[in-house]
C-alpha positions in Angstrom: 0.0 0.0 0.0 1.5 3.4 -1.0 1.9 6.3 1.3 -1.0 8.0 -0.5 -3.4 5.1 0.2 -2.1 4.6 3.8 -2.9 8.2 4.8 -5.7 8.8 2.4 -8.0 10.3 5.0 -5.4 12.8 5.9 -4.8 13.8 2.3 -8.6 14.2 1.7 -8.9 16.4 4.9 -6.1 18.6 3.7 -7.7 18.7 0.2 -10.9 20.0 1.8 -9.1 22.7 3.6 -7.0 23.6 0.5 -10.2 23.7 -1.6 -11.9 26.1 0.7 -8.8 28.3 0.9 -8.4 28.4 -2.9 -12.1 29.3 -3.3 -11.7 32.2 -0.9 -8.2 33.4 -2.2 -8.6 32.8 -6.0 -12.3 33.0 -6.9 -11.4 33.8 -10.5 -9.7 30.4 -10.8 -12.6 28.6 -9.3 -15.1 30.4 -11.6 -13.0 29.3 -14.6 -13.1 25.7 -13.5 -16.8 25.9 -12.8 -17.4 27.3 -16.3 -15.7 24.4 -18.0 -18.8 22.2 -18.3 -20.9 20.4 -20.8 -24.5 19.4 -20.0 -23.8 20.4 -16.4 -20.9 17.8 -16.2 -17.7 19.6 -15.2 -15.0 18.7 -17.6 -12.1 19.2 -15.1 -13.8 16.9 -12.6 -14.6 14.5 -15.4 -10.9 14.2 -16.3 -10.0 13.5 -12.7 -12.8 10.9 -12.3 -11.4 9.3 -15.5 -8.0 9.0 -13.7 -9.8 7.3 -10.8 -11.9 4.9 -12.9 -9.5 3.9 -15.7 -7.1 1.8 -13.5 -10.0 -0.3 -12.3 -11.3 -0.8 -15.8 -8.0 -2.2 -16.9 -8.6 -4.9 -14.3 -11.9 -5.9 -15.9 -11.4 -9.3 -17.5 -14.1 -9.8 -20.2 -14.0 -13.5 -19.5 -15.0 -13.0 -15.9 -18.2 -11.2 -17.0 -19.7 -14.6 -18.0 -19.5 -15.7 -14.4 -21.4 -12.9 -12.8 -24.7 -14.7 -13.3 -23.5 -17.3 -10.8 -23.7 -14.6 -8.0 -27.1 -13.0 -8.4 -27.5 -12.1 -4.7 -25.3 -9.0 -4.8 -27.1 -7.6 -7.7 -30.5 -8.3 -6.1 -29.4 -6.5 -2.9 -28.2 -3.4 -4.7 -31.3 -3.1 -6.8 -33.7 -3.6 -3.9 -31.8 -1.1 -1.7 -31.4 1.5 -4.5 -34.9 1.5 -5.9 -37.3 0.1 -3.3 -35.8 1.5 -0.1 -33.3 4.4 -0.5 -35.4 7.1 -2.2 -38.2 6.6 0.4 -36.0 6.6 3.5 -34.3 9.7 2.3 -37.6 11.4 1.8 -38.8 10.3 5.2 -35.6 11.5 6.9 -36.0 14.9 5.1 -39.5 15.3 6.4 -38.6 14.2 9.9 -35.7 16.6 10.3 -36.9 19.7 8.4 -40.6 19.6 9.4 -40.1 18.3 13.0 -36.6 18.2 14.5 -35.3 21.4 12.8 -38.7 23.1 12.4 -37.8 26.0 14.7 -34.5 26.7 12.9 -35.6 26.6 9.3 -38.3 28.6 7.5 -41.1 26.4 6.1 -40.4 27.4 2.5 -36.7 26.6 2.9 -37.5 23.3 4.6 -39.5 22.2 1.5 -36.6 23.1 -0.7 -34.1 21.1 1.3 -36.4 18.1 1.4 -36.7 18.3 -2.4 -32.9 18.3 -2.7 -32.6 15.3 -0.4 -35.2 13.4 -2.5 -33.2 14.0 -5.6 -30.0 12.7 -4.0 -31.8 9.6 -2.7 -33.2 8.7 -6.1 -29.8 8.8 -7.9 -27.4 5.9 -7.1 -23.7 6.4 -8.0 -22.3 5.8 -11.5 -18.6 6.9 -11.4 -17.1 7.2 -7.9 -18.3 3.7 -6.9 -15.5 2.3 -9.1 -13.0 4.1 -6.8 -14.6 2.7 -3.6 -14.7 -0.7 -5.1 -11.0 -0.6 -5.9 -10.2 0.6 -2.4 -12.0 -2.4 -1.0 -10.5 -4.8 -3.5 -13.9 -5.4 -5.0 -14.6 -7.6 -8.1 -14.1 -5.2 -11.0 -16.4 -7.2 -13.4 -19.2 -7.5 -10.9 -19.0 -3.8 -9.9 -19.3 -2.9 -13.6 -22.4 -5.1 -13.9 -24.0 -3.6 -10.8 -23.4 0.0 -12.1 -24.5 -0.8 -15.6 -27.8 -2.4 -14.4 -28.5 0.5 -12.1 -27.9 2.9 -14.9 -30.5 1.1 -17.1 -33.0 1.1 -14.2 -32.3 4.8 -13.6 -33.3 5.7 -17.1 -36.8 4.4 -16.5 -37.3 4.8 -12.7 -35.6 8.1 -11.7 -38.3 10.5 -13.0 -41.3 8.6 -11.8 -39.9 8.1 -8.3 -38.9 11.7 -8.0 -42.2 12.9 -9.4 -44.1 10.7 -6.9 -42.0 11.8 -3.9 -42.1 15.5 -4.8 -45.7 15.4 -5.7 -45.2 17.0 -9.1 -45.5 15.7 -12.6 -43.4 18.0 -14.6 -40.0 16.5 -13.8 -37.7 17.2 -16.7 -34.8 14.7 -16.6 -31.7 16.3 -18.1 -31.1 13.3 -20.5 -27.9 14.9 -21.8 -26.4 14.9 -18.3 -27.5 11.3 -17.6 -26.3 10.0 -21.0 -23.0 12.0 -21.0 -22.2 10.8 -17.5 -22.7 7.2 -18.3 -20.6 7.5 -21.5 -17.8 9.4 -19.8 -17.6 7.5 -16.6 -18.6 3.9 -17.7 -18.5 3.3 -21.4 -15.3 5.1 -22.4 -13.2 4.0 -19.4 -14.3 0.5 -20.0 -13.4 0.6 -23.7 -10.0 2.2 -22.8 -9.4 -0.5 -20.2 -10.2 -3.4 -22.6 -8.0 -1.8 -25.3 -5.2 -1.5 -22.8 -5.6 -5.2 -21.8 -5.4 -6.3 -25.4 -2.3 -4.2 -26.0 -0.5 -5.5 -22.9 -1.4 -9.1 -23.6 -0.2 -11.1 -20.5 -1.6 -11.0 -17.0 1.8 -10.1 -15.6 2.2 -7.1 -17.8 -1.4 -6.0 -17.0 -0.7 -6.3 -13.3 2.5 -4.3 -13.6 0.7 -1.6 -15.6 -2.0 -1.3 -13.0 0.5 -0.9 -10.3 2.0 2.0 -12.2 -1.2 3.8 -12.9 -3.0 3.1 -9.6 -1.4 6.1 -7.7 -3.0 8.4 -10.3 -6.4 7.3 -9.1 -5.7 8.4 -5.6 -4.2 11.7 -6.9 -7.4 12.2 -9.0 -9.6 11.6 -5.9 -7.6 14.2 -3.8 -7.7 16.8 -6.6 -11.4 16.2 -7.1 -12.1 16.8 -3.5 -10.1 20.1 -3.6 -12.0 21.3 -6.6 -15.4 20.4 -5.2 -14.7 22.2 -1.9 -13.2 25.1 -3.9 -16.4 25.4 -5.9 -18.5 25.5 -2.8 -16.1 27.1 -0.4 -17.9 30.4 -0.1 -21.2 28.6 0.6 -19.6 26.7 3.4 -18.1 29.9 4.9 -21.3 31.9 4.5 -23.9 29.3 5.7 -22.2 26.8 8.0 -25.2 26.2 10.2 -27.5 25.3 7.2 -24.8 23.1 5.8 -24.6 21.2 9.1 -28.3 20.8 9.4 -28.7 19.4 5.8 -25.8 17.1 6.5 -27.5 15.4 9.4 -30.2 13.4 7.5 -27.6 12.7 4.7 -25.2 11.2 7.2 -27.9 9.0 8.8 -29.1 7.9 5.4 -25.6 7.0 4.2 -24.6 4.9 7.2 -28.1 3.4 7.5 -28.2 2.3 3.9 -24.7 0.9 4.0 -25.5 -1.1 7.2 -28.7 -2.5 5.6 -27.0 -3.6 2.4 -23.8 -4.9 4.0 -25.8 -6.8 6.7 -28.0 -8.3 4.0 -24.9 -9.4 2.0 -23.4 -10.9 5.1 -26.6 -12.8 6.0 -26.9 -14.1 2.4 -23.2 -15.2 2.4 -22.2 -12.9 -0.5 -18.4 -12.9 -1.0 -16.7 -9.7 0.3 -15.4 -8.7 -3.1 -19.1 -8.4 -4.2 -20.6 -7.4 -0.8 -18.5 -4.3 -0.3 -19.2 -2.6 -3.7 -22.9 -3.8 -3.5 -23.3 -1.8 -0.2 -21.2 1.2 -1.4 -23.2 1.7 -4.6 -26.4 2.4 -2.6 -24.5 4.7 -0.2 -22.9 6.8 -2.8 -24.9 9.2 -5.0 -25.0 10.3 -8.6 -24.5 13.9 -7.6 -24.1 15.3 -11.1 -27.6 14.2 -12.0 -29.1 15.3 -8.7 -27.5 18.8 -8.9 -28.6 19.2 -12.5 -32.2 18.3 -11.8 -32.3 20.5 -8.7 -31.1 23.5 -10.8 -33.5 22.8 -13.7 -36.5 22.4 -11.4 -35.8 24.9 -8.6 -33.0 27.2 -9.8 -29.3 27.7 -9.2 -29.6 29.5 -5.9 -32.4 27.3 -4.5 -32.4 25.4 -1.3 -32.9 22.2 -3.3 -29.7 22.8 -5.2 -27.8 23.6 -2.0 -29.0 20.3 -0.5 -27.6 18.4 -3.4 -24.3 20.2 -3.1 -24.1 19.3 0.6 -24.5 15.7 -0.5 -21.4 16.2 -2.6 -19.4 17.6 0.3 -20.5 14.9 2.7 -20.0 12.0 0.4 -16.2 11.6 0.2 -15.5 11.6 4.0 -18.4 9.3 4.6 -17.4 6.9 1.9 -13.8 6.8 3.1 -15.0 5.8 6.6 -17.2 3.1 5.1 -14.3 1.8 2.9 -12.2 1.6 6.0 -14.9 -0.3 7.9 -15.4 -2.7 4.9 -11.7 -3.4 4.8 -11.5 -4.1 8.6 -14.4 -6.5 8.4 -13.3 -8.4 5.3 -12.3 -11.5 7.3 -15.8 -11.9 8.6 -17.0 -12.8 5.1 -14.5 -15.6 4.7 
């Protein structure tokens, strides 16, 4: 394990502080990075996510994909958690905290906006970053790809109806360009590049040596992504720390609760750890590009809903790193 991986939590914490500092000291640089986007997918962040996803895709052996049908339990768990449980528990937690627990601290109209943003987060399972979490837990690359791909297909059909039902509106406009571009950028193209690289390298020994050389770039990409995300939202964090903290509470409870549910189900059903860990992490992580894009299109750039989805972005990396650490510590229990 490299020094970057060994002290990853420390580097991420430093990246958060550096991002906030850069956002305050060099707003022009942050604005330039924010402007580099297509279909609300930030191109700078996309390149960095590519650096994270590509090393894992090199490890996807096409021959192993034929064997994933022999392990249907992991796929069943992630589908059940992502589409039958997670959106509804997120909505319930939003209502509980912003209409009951925090009712005296938040104006009613703001509370409804925050609840809407939380619903959008809960209905959008992760597409890109889960490959990073899977790699950090030594997950099965082929099976992780299968789970993400199936969830993406379900998302095309289920995201809008679920969000419409929970929000109580019918005019949900799904930004298809954001959804499709994200899937192409973060799944299809890295997979194609990984398969091409495997074909060029030829032997397993050369493939393993190549992965060892490029793997550190994935960690560097993660740290740089965190710095940019916190730089983009640094002023919001400094201006509204209490609101950020209040929104983070239901997101934290949801994240740890969903992971515990999926991980426990995988343990009870004797799912191998290389499948169980990514299976639980997919439901915990969120497709924040889609959630942010829909929040902006429905409620506006400066809305409470958009702010809630952004808080989801800020909370996600520290939470996921803690869950990755827990998954790694409990690997032996799945033997």
